[in-house]
Structures are given as C-alpha cells and as structure tokens.
C-alpha positions in Angstrom: 142.3 183.3 61.3 143.7 181.8 64.5 140.6 179.6 64.9 141.0 178.2 61.4 144.7 177.4 61.9 143.9 175.7 65.2 141.1 173.8 63.5 143.3 172.5 60.7 146.1 171.7 63.1 143.8 169.7 65.3 142.5 167.7 62.4 146.0 167.0 61.1 147.1 165.7 64.5 144.0 163.5 64.8 144.6 162.1 61.3 148.2 161.3 62.0 147.3 159.6 65.2 144.6 157.5 63.5 147.0 156.5 60.7 149.7 155.3 63.1 147.2 153.7 65.5 147.9 150.1 64.3 151.6 150.5 65.1 151.1 151.8 68.7 151.1 148.3 70.2 153.0 145.7 68.3 154.0 142.1 69.0 157.5 143.3 69.8 156.2 144.6 73.2 157.3 148.1 72.4 155.0 151.1 72.8 155.5 152.3 69.3 157.1 150.8 66.2 157.7 153.0 63.2 156.0 151.4 60.1 158.2 149.9 57.5 156.2 150.9 54.4 159.1 150.2 52.0 159.8 146.5 52.7 157.0 145.3 55.0 153.9 144.3 53.0 151.8 144.0 56.1 152.6 147.6 57.2 151.7 148.8 53.8 148.4 147.0 53.9 147.5 148.5 57.2 148.5 152.0 56.2 146.5 151.8 53.0 143.4 150.5 54.7 143.5 153.1 57.5 144.2 155.9 55.0 141.2 154.8 52.9 139.0 154.6 56.0 140.1 158.1 57.0 139.3 159.5 53.6 135.9 157.8 53.7 135.2 159.4 57.2 135.5 162.9 55.7 133.7 161.9 52.5 130.8 160.6 54.7 130.8 163.7 56.9 131.0 166.3 54.2 129.1 164.7 51.4 127.0 161.6 52.2 125.4 162.7 55.4 124.4 166.2 54.2 123.3 165.0 50.8 121.4 161.8 51.8 121.0 161.5 55.6 119.8 165.1 56.2 117.7 165.1 53.0 115.4 162.3 54.3 117.1 159.7 52.0 118.2 157.6 54.9 117.4 154.2 53.4 119.6 155.0 50.4 122.2 156.3 52.8 122.4 153.1 54.8 122.4 151.0 51.7 125.5 152.9 50.5 127.1 152.5 53.9 126.7 148.7 53.6 128.0 148.7 50.1 131.1 150.7 51.2 131.6 148.3 54.1 131.6 145.3 51.7 134.0 147.2 49.5 136.5 147.9 52.3 136.2 144.3 53.4 137.0 143.1 49.9 140.0 145.5 49.7 141.4 144.4 53.1 140.9 140.7 52.2 142.3 141.1 48.7 145.4 142.9 49.9 146.0 140.5 52.7 145.3 137.3 50.7 145.0 138.1 47.0 144.8 134.4 46.1 141.8 133.7 48.3 138.1 134.1 47.7 136.5 137.1 49.2 133.7 135.1 50.8 135.8 132.2 51.9 136.2 132.4 55.7 137.8 129.0 56.1 141.5 128.6 57.1 143.9 127.8 54.3 146.7 125.6 55.4 149.7 125.1 53.0 149.2 122.4 50.4 151.8 119.7 50.2 150.4 118.0 47.0 153.1 119.4 44.8 156.0 118.5 47.2 157.8 115.2 46.2 158.7 114.5 49.8 156.2 116.4 51.9 157.0 114.7 55.2 160.7 114.6 54.9 162.6 116.3 57.7 159.5 116.5 60.0 160.1 115.2 63.5 157.5 113.0 65.2 155.3 114.9 67.7 156.4 114.7 71.3 154.8 112.4 73.7 152.2 114.4 75.7 151.2 111.5 77.9 151.7 112.2 81.6 151.8 116.0 81.0 149.2 118.2 82.8 146.3 119.4 80.7 147.1 122.7 79.0 144.9 124.8 76.8 145.8 124.7 73.2 147.2 128.0 72.0 144.8 130.1 70.0 147.1 130.3 67.0 146.9 126.6 66.3 143.1 126.4 66.4 142.5 128.3 63.2 139.3 130.0 62.2 138.1 133.0 60.1 140.6 135.7 59.4 140.6 138.6 61.9 141.2 141.2 59.2 137.5 141.3 58.4 136.5 142.1 62.0 139.2 144.6 62.4 138.3 146.5 59.3 134.6 146.3 60.0 135.1 147.6 63.5 137.2 150.6 62.5 134.7 151.3 59.6 131.6 151.2 61.8 133.3 153.4 64.5 134.1 156.0 61.8 130.5 156.0 60.4 129.0 156.3 63.9 131.4 159.0 65.0 130.9 161.0 61.8 127.1 160.8 62.2 127.3 162.0 65.8 129.6 164.9 64.8 127.3 165.9 61.9 124.1 165.7 64.0 125.8 167.7 66.8 127.0 170.3 64.4 123.5 170.6 62.8 121.9 171.1 66.2 124.4 173.8 67.0 123.7 175.5 63.7 119.9 175.4 64.4 120.5 176.8 67.9 122.6 179.7 66.3 120.0 180.4 63.8 117.3 180.5 66.5 119.5 182.9 68.5 120.0 185.1 65.5 116.2 185.2 64.9 115.6 186.1 68.5 118.2 188.9 68.4 116.8 190.2 65.1 113.3 190.3 66.8 114.7 192.1 69.9 116.5 194.7 67.7 113.4 195.3 65.7 111.6 196.2 69.0 114.4 198.4 70.3 114.9 200.6 67.2 111.3 201.8 66.8 111.1 202.3 70.6 114.2 204.6 70.5 112.8 206.4 67.5 109.5 207.0 69.1 111.0 208.5 72.2 113.4 210.7 70.3 110.7 212.0 68.0 108.6 212.9 71.0 111.6 214.9 72.3 112.0 216.8 69.1 108.3 217.4 68.9 108.5 219.0 72.3 111.2 221.3 71.1 109.2 222.2 68.0 106.2 223.1 70.1 108.3 225.5 72.1 109.7 226.9 68.9 113.2 226.3 70.3 116.1 227.3 68.1 117.8 224.0 68.9 115.2 222.0 67.0 117.2 221.9 63.7 120.3 220.7 65.6 118.2 218.0 67.2 117.0 216.9 63.8 120.6 216.7 62.5 121.7 214.7 65.6 118.7 212.3 65.1 119.7 211.8 61.5 123.2 210.9 62.6 121.9 208.4 65.1 119.5 206.8 62.6 122.4 206.5 60.1 124.3 204.6 62.7 121.4 202.3 63.4 120.8 201.6 59.7 124.4 201.2 58.6 126.3 199.8 61.7 123.8 198.3 64.1 123.0 195.3 61.8 126.5 194.0 62.4 127.2 191.3 65.0 130.0 193.3 66.5 131.4 196.7 65.8 134.3 198.8 67.0 133.7 200.1 70.5 134.7 203.6 69.5 131.6 203.7 67.1 129.3 202.7 70.0 130.9 205.4 72.2 130.4 208.0 69.5 126.8 206.9 69.2 126.3 207.4 72.9 127.9 210.8 72.7 125.4 211.9 70.1 122.5 210.4 72.0 123.4 212.2 75.2 124.0 215.5 73.3 120.6 215.1 71.8 119.0 214.6 75.2 120.9 217.6 76.6 119.5 219.7 73.7 116.0 218.6 74.5 116.2 219.0 78.3 118.3 222.2 78.5 119.0 223.2 82.1 116.3 221.0 83.7 118.6 218.0 84.0 122.1 217.7 85.4 123.9 215.1 83.3 127.3 213.8 84.6 128.7 211.9 81.7 132.3 210.6 81.8 134.3 208.2 79.6 137.7 207.0 80.6 140.0 204.6 78.7 140.7 203.9 75.0 137.9 202.3 73.0 140.0 201.7 69.9 140.8 198.1 68.9 137.9 196.7 71.1 134.6 195.2 69.8 131.1 195.2 71.3 127.6 194.3 70.2 125.9 197.5 68.8 123.1 199.1 70.9 123.9 197.0 73.9 124.7 200.0 76.2 122.4 202.7 75.1 119.2 201.1 76.4 120.3 201.6 80.0 121.2 205.2 79.2 117.9 205.8 77.4 116.0 204.2 80.4 117.6 206.8 82.7 116.5 209.7 80.6 113.0 208.2 80.2 112.3 207.5 83.8 114.6 210.0 85.6 113.6 213.2 84.0 110.7 215.4 85.0 110.3 219.1 83.8 108.9 220.1 87.2 111.8 218.8 89.1 115.6 219.0 89.0 116.8 215.7 87.4 120.1 214.1 88.1 121.6 211.5 85.7 125.1 210.0 86.0 126.7 208.0 83.3 130.3 206.7 83.9 132.0 204.4 81.4 135.4 202.9 82.2 137.2 201.1 79.4 139.9 198.7 80.7 142.2 196.3 78.9 139.6 193.6 78.3 136.6 194.8 80.3 134.1 197.6 80.0 132.4 198.9 83.1 129.4 201.2 82.9 127.3 202.7 85.7 124.1 204.5 84.9 122.2 206.2 87.7 119.2 208.5 87.8 117.3 210.2 90.6 113.7 209.0 90.7 110.9 211.5 90.2 107.4 211.2 91.4 106.1 210.3 87.9 108.5 207.3 87.5 106.8 204.0 87.2 108.3 200.8 88.7 108.2 198.7 85.6 111.0 198.8 83.1 110.6 199.6 79.4 110.6 197.2 76.5 114.1 198.4 75.4 115.7 197.7 78.8 114.1 194.3 79.0 115.2 193.4 75.5 118.7 194.5 76.2 118.9 192.2 79.3 117.8 189.3 77.1 120.4 190.2 74.5 123.1 190.2 77.1 122.0 186.7 78.2 122.2 185.5 74.6 125.3 187.2 73.4 127.4 187.4 76.5 126.8 184.2 78.5 129.3 184.0 81.4 131.0 187.2 80.0 129.0 189.9 81.6 127.7 190.9 85.1 124.6 193.0 85.6 123.5 194.6 88.8 120.4 196.7 89.2 119.7 198.7 92.4 116.2 199.9 92.6 115.8 201.9 95.8 113.1 204.4 96.9 114.8 207.5 95.4 117.4 206.2 93.0 117.8 203.7 90.1 121.4 202.4 89.5 122.6 200.0 86.8 126.1 198.5 87.0 127.2 196.5 83.9 130.5 194.8 83.2 131.2 193.2 79.8 134.3 191.5 78.4 135.3 193.3 75.2 
C-alpha cells in the first residue's frame, strides 16, 4: 500500500513539474512566474499544449507501446507517432495564430493596406552613419515561428522517454519471470529430495517395528501439508516456518532416538515477520543427513535467534566417518535461492573443518 501511495505521489509531482516547466524561466528574469490562465492567452496556450502532451505520454506508455510496438506492429506505431506529431503541431499553431495557415512558415507582418494614413506619426529612422557595426537583434530578423520547434522537441522527448521506460519495464518483467521459473525449478528439486529422505527414515522405523512409526507418519503428513499449502507462496509468516522446523526436528528425533544429541534452541518472537518458505530447513536437513551415523554418537546444534529485523541461524554437526565432502542438491539449491531472493540482504558463512561442519546464516526479515 505504501509503495502504491509513493508511486502515485511521485507521478503527481512529476506531472505538476512538467506542466509548470514553461513558467520556470520567463522574460521577467524571475525564477518562477505563476501562470495567469484567466487573462493571459499565451499562458493558456502553453498550459493546454503541455497538458495535452502529458496526456499523450501516458496514452503512449500504457496503450500504444504495449498494443503496437511490443506486438511487432512497429511500422504502424511510428506512422501513428508522426500523425500525432502533426496533430500537436497543428494545435499549437492554431492556438497561437488561428488566422494563419498551418503549413505557412513565413513571417506575417501587420498589413497597412486598410489604414488611410499608414505612415502618419512614424518618425524617420535614425542616422546610423558613423556608428560602429553592431549585430542586428534577432527579433527583427524574422523567420519561421518557434512554436513548432518547441512543441516538436517536447513531443519527441516524451515519446523517446516513454519508449525507454516501457522497454526497461519489460526487461525487468522478463527478468522477474525468469527468476520465478528458476525458483520454481529449484523448489521442485528440493521437495522430492526432502520427501525421499523422510520416507527412508520412516522405512527404517517400520523395519524395526518401532512403536513410533505411526507418529512419524502423522508428522510427515503435517510437513507435506505445509509444503503443499504454504510453500508455494513467495513469503510466509516466520512463525509458520518455525513451526515447520519444529515438526521436522521432532520427526528426526523420533527416527534417531538416543543415537543423536540434538541441541535445538529458538529465541525471539517470530510473529509479524516474513520469510521465504523452505529457505532454512535445507541447512538443518543437511546436518541430519551428513552428521548422523547409527554406529557413532551424533551431535547436532541448531540455534535460531530472531531479532528486530534480522534472523540469525547457526547449524552445526559433528562429522562422522561416512560423511562425504560434497553437499547435497537441497543445500546447493537453497544457496542459489538465497542469491536470487535475498541479494545484499543475507550473509552466509560455511565452515568445513576436519571434524565439524558449521553453517552461519543471517537474513533480513
């Protein structure tokens, strides 16, 4: 909501600045002169022309460019641009000199044919002999009206700027769609990977005929419900992600029993904060995958600190002799998702020593 308000406020300020641009520097040598739209015809003409050009800018940006330029009808688009240019030139010329021909660029001095005494009261010109040469002022030379060039310049600037803005916005949308496709692909890889590992865990419990197998199945169903219903959102409430992590760790404890020491701590209040779903659990899953061995005592530490605008998580696991050095597909995809979704908003440190694997993650939430 705040972004929309700031967007409209910015456009309103830019429109007002554009409308009052002709009055910023006037012949009265003042920085700004308030337009006299009531009694000054020239001010009304400028205001009307600039207002029309402003309306055409938005019409071109929101209608002509998407409908014609981006639909490979560019020849028709440029023909329409030329036609609108001629129309605005005609409007500006007609309003400025309604009695003159639109295509007549010649100067029109006042005619004295109807005056009975056209030269009465006119003083003879001064004697310029002996005076140093001086360039003739520009306003006495005459020439084509400047209103054409002024209107054409503002019009072309508006067309070019609207094209640049539209092309830039289209490129940004293409980049966003590409990012969404990449994220969807990464998620599609993460979810089956997690399901495969969890089913293996429950299968191990079933082979042992462990009484905790039904509870593990229920916990898995809750996790899958979260993945199906919540994980497709771009962002979710942090409290839901924490609940998901709680269920995941509870399921792993059920599977491992007393063979693993899990130090899991959460501090801070997650309510009112948002995060991308499934962005944290891959690091935790990686610790259980590579840091657990039934023949050894496993040690896993998971500490999550929720601050005012920052989440800090540290996941550590003691390495076992069966741990491989390469990371799993879920962890690698999570690192790529962090790069795409939290550019310059996260910090990831991975310490891979001989006997311990530690992940330190900080995310702005």
